[in-house]
C-alpha positions in Angstrom: 61.2 139.1 -23.6 58.9 138.9 -26.5 55.2 139.6 -25.8 53.6 136.7 -27.5 50.3 137.5 -25.8 50.0 140.6 -28.0 49.9 138.2 -31.0 47.8 135.3 -29.6 46.7 135.8 -26.0 44.5 132.7 -25.3 45.9 129.7 -27.1 44.2 126.3 -26.6 47.6 124.6 -27.2 51.1 125.9 -26.4 54.4 124.1 -26.9 57.7 125.3 -25.7 61.2 124.0 -26.3 64.7 125.4 -25.5 68.3 124.4 -26.1 71.4 125.9 -24.6 74.7 126.0 -26.4 78.2 127.0 -25.4 78.3 129.9 -27.9 77.3 133.6 -27.9 73.7 134.5 -28.9 74.6 135.8 -32.4 76.4 132.5 -33.3 73.4 130.4 -32.1 70.9 132.6 -33.9 72.9 132.3 -37.1 73.0 128.6 -36.8 69.3 128.4 -36.0 68.4 130.4 -39.1 70.4 128.0 -41.3 68.9 124.6 -40.1 67.3 123.0 -43.1 64.4 120.5 -43.3 66.6 117.8 -44.9 69.0 117.9 -41.9 66.3 116.5 -39.6 65.0 113.0 -39.4 61.3 113.5 -38.6 60.1 117.0 -38.5 61.4 117.9 -42.0 59.6 114.9 -43.6 56.4 115.8 -41.7 56.5 119.4 -42.9 57.2 118.4 -46.5 54.3 115.8 -46.4 51.9 118.3 -44.9 52.9 121.2 -47.2 53.7 119.8 -50.6 56.2 121.6 -52.8 58.5 122.7 -50.0 62.1 122.1 -51.1 64.0 119.6 -48.9 66.8 122.2 -48.6 64.5 124.9 -47.2 65.6 126.3 -43.9 63.0 126.2 -41.1 63.1 129.9 -40.6 62.9 130.4 -44.4 59.8 128.2 -44.4 58.1 130.2 -41.7 58.5 133.4 -43.8 57.0 131.9 -47.0 53.4 131.0 -48.0 51.4 129.5 -46.3 53.1 131.2 -43.3 53.6 135.0 -42.9 56.4 136.7 -41.1 54.8 138.8 -38.4 57.8 140.4 -36.7 61.6 139.9 -36.6 64.6 141.4 -34.9 68.3 140.8 -34.5 67.7 137.5 -32.6 64.1 136.6 -33.0 61.4 135.8 -35.6 57.6 135.5 -35.2 55.5 133.9 -37.9 51.8 133.0 -38.3 49.6 130.6 -40.1 45.8 130.5 -40.3 43.4 127.9 -41.6 42.2 124.3 -41.2 45.3 122.5 -40.0 43.4 119.2 -39.5 42.6 118.7 -43.1 44.8 116.8 -45.6 44.4 119.5 -48.2 46.4 122.6 -48.1 43.6 124.6 -46.5 45.3 127.7 -45.2 44.3 131.3 -45.4 46.2 134.0 -47.2 48.0 136.4 -44.9 49.4 139.6 -46.3 51.0 140.5 -43.1 50.7 141.0 -39.3 47.3 142.9 -39.5 45.7 140.0 -41.4 46.9 137.5 -38.7 45.6 139.7 -35.9 42.2 140.2 -37.6 41.8 136.5 -38.6 38.5 135.2 -37.5 37.3 132.8 -40.2 34.8 130.3 -38.8 36.1 126.7 -38.2 39.7 127.6 -38.4 42.7 128.3 -36.1 45.5 130.8 -35.8 48.9 129.4 -35.3 51.9 131.4 -33.9 55.5 130.3 -34.2 58.1 132.3 -32.2 61.9 131.6 -32.1 64.4 133.7 -30.2 67.9 133.5 -28.6 68.8 134.9 -25.2 72.0 134.8 -23.2 72.3 131.5 -21.5 72.3 130.6 -17.7 76.1 130.5 -17.7 78.7 132.9 -19.0 79.6 132.0 -22.6 76.3 130.3 -23.3 73.0 131.3 -25.0 69.7 129.6 -25.2 67.5 129.1 -28.3 63.8 129.2 -27.5 60.8 128.0 -29.6 57.2 128.5 -28.8 54.1 127.5 -30.8 50.5 128.6 -29.9 47.3 127.5 -31.5 44.0 129.2 -31.0 40.7 128.1 -32.5 38.3 130.7 -33.8 35.0 129.0 -32.7 33.5 125.9 -31.0 33.8 123.6 -34.1 37.5 124.5 -34.6 38.0 123.8 -30.8 36.6 120.3 -31.2 38.6 119.6 -34.4 41.8 120.9 -32.8 41.3 118.7 -29.7 40.8 115.7 -32.0 44.0 116.5 -34.0 46.0 117.1 -30.7 44.9 113.7 -29.4 46.6 112.1 -32.4 49.8 114.3 -32.7 50.2 115.7 -29.2 52.0 112.6 -27.7 54.7 112.8 -30.4 55.3 116.6 -30.1 58.0 116.3 -27.5 59.9 113.8 -29.6 60.1 115.9 -32.7 59.5 119.5 -31.5 63.0 120.1 -30.2 64.8 118.2 -33.1 65.7 121.4 -35.0 66.8 123.2 -31.9 69.3 120.5 -31.0 70.7 120.5 -34.4 71.1 124.3 -34.3 72.9 124.1 -31.0 75.3 121.4 -32.4 76.0 123.3 -35.5 76.6 126.5 -33.5 79.1 124.7 -31.3 80.8 123.2 -34.2 81.2 126.6 -35.9 82.6 128.0 -32.7 85.1 125.1 -32.5 83.6 123.7 -29.3 82.4 120.5 -30.9 84.3 118.1 -33.2 
């Protein structure tokens, strides 16, 4: 189990998604790493609107390793990335992170720290594995807390609709690669 509390212990917002596929963990992780923004209907468009200049064929995990994100930790079947800044503005108002230490030390006023974690574990049944995704957001001060609440009132109700979109695609692609789906 990943210790996400070591990275961001007291988030104001936490979202979790998971998707199980009838494949081994390595096949599912490989498929998850390859899902591209242009393969999704909603989330890919939102990401490209919010972060101009991101290529449509960028993979989600590739995105989370490139500016304005920073890869914080990775292993054979997991990746943890971070982003800091003012996520509620329309401008690209993110901090520069040189690596994990910058993320952990981030305390700029009126900003948030955002943690993205993706990992695969063996599934509940033999021959299955589960792809997990968790996002955490923590404000640095009272002003950021209020701005984050306002933002979440607007986007929170839609999060369940779009948050699992890439995971479902990864599971489908993994099963197709393994010959378990037409």
